[in-house]
C-alpha angles and dihedrals in degrees: 000000000000092000093052092046090052091050093051092045090056090048091057096035093242109159096204139006144168131207126189124183122187114196136145091011094303134097122219112197129183133177129192140180131010138304090240133028112256093012140353127116124312112266111249130187087263098051112120120235124187108264095203110187093356081082086075091068089058093048090048091051091051089051091051089050088058090046088053090051092050095246094114135029122210098219101042117101112267089234088071086072102025108054092188088073098053095096105034124172089236108055091205088070089072090071096055111120134195088255090057092050095047093049097041092242097117097102092233120147112265106238114020113176136184119235090245108060089190091061110116102184113112087189090063089043092055090048089054093049089055088067094058130087128236125249091219139348114289114274095016099109146334122281117160110237130186083184092067094053092050087055089051087055089054090050090053090052093047096054099037101039087226131107115261088248095054093045094051091045096048100036101038121006102049094043086055091049091245113148101226119242118181125188092220131051129004115351112261093209108025092184092066118088119219127222119240114231123236141197124219119202124199093238095049131081099212145038115263124206115251131192121246115243110196125144112232091235089061093068095110089054101041113353105108131094133186145122136293086252089057090052091049088053090050089051090051087057090055092047091050091243101112115097089235095044100110093040091052101041129356123237094249093058092044087056089049089058091050096049115098113240115231110249094022094118098169097191110179094022113047144341092258142339132238130183098310099333133088117234121221132194116226108221088205095055115136119247112283095020120133110277089228110048102140123065137181144101141261126223134195127178132167102309099347142086137196133185133188129184131169137172113204094194093063098025091239124147132176124191128181135181131184135175099219138069089244090064088099090062091046089051091055090054091048091053089055092046092052092047089055087054092053099262103118099199111192115232129175118260112174116222098254115172109240096225119078116225136201109220121175101289090208088075091058111030117101143070126310123196135205109168108301092344112100120186120197127202113196137163114268123181103309095337146040128281124206121207142161137189095266093069099267110150118172138165113235126221115194123217137181121288091038090287121142141181124215123199120195116239094208104048140041099242136134110270121263117244123217145151140209119241120211127221105248092218102046105021090230123131107269104167140023115210113202126170090347094307124114122217126188119235111243111171142005117242119230 
């Protein structure tokens, strides 16, 4: 498998990658390439890669541990634990529960940041969130929110008296024999090397190193790093196969994390969402099998990707890390390779109609807002171009059922999938959902 992984990594200009497959009670782990393009150390099975949003699955597991211990309750308002949220500007925020936060149905803006990206205090972060307004009432629909997971980190701190980092390290990582690696602060395991992330542009012939931009208060959402082997060990916990599984998290609460939450329609990201884990439908499932029998999470950070899938029924887990933006394309190839070997890894494929359409663009053009993120849809040549203030520029292809795909013009990545949501009363476009995030329509472009 190492030879094939090396071949695919070269195809996609990925400097370094890891793949771990747990099946039949054994874990096969391979590592290829280097930690940095044109040099760096060889990637080993112990090299740490940024997990990105896969960190959320660890934070969610720590929260469910505290629920199991009776320190937290899933359906109590978060303000019961986080006093900074007891007098929010938006009164609807007072009804947000841990269940809402874990399933991305809180209505919080996606990516709230403090002015000082070096600020570490989750208390100050929560106070700042209290001054924002919700996109929708809690529980109404799915909108992926890093903000919510940073608040979960604050809840962990409030009830344990520990920092989020210390709690996750003591309650979860070390019991699973995972040497902790955090993207901020002192290295948890100084002996472990860390892969440098890279960007790959369509007009370039090599991967170029890129810095990692991650506010310190986003650690609960994206602040962990580790190896594909570490992720396989984490999956073994959730399948009840790790020696420490029952001591770390009971079977009932593992099932809670695997149960899709009603209303968590994660279009553009997954087939459903549980309490901290995405749910995936296996197209090869036998008749009568559960529609959601694979679980996991995906993570992307500046110049890096990470993917985790596991199937408790068969005890199978697949974990993948890469240090380039094109890791998402490499992951798709790996899924097909594993399927050919008889491991039918479930991956999300949104139901996008094959035929492109040309609806009246006047219904769609305009600005869409989620917190400080403003998306613009404007005419471009004979089509529509999507952009935001971070430098995202993508060409939009429209499909039936108000679905669209958007392909970046500056990077070789899989296209984003989104859809427009109509106002039930007026029939006008009210929301744009992109990559699992909802943004409210503000203006109509000329």
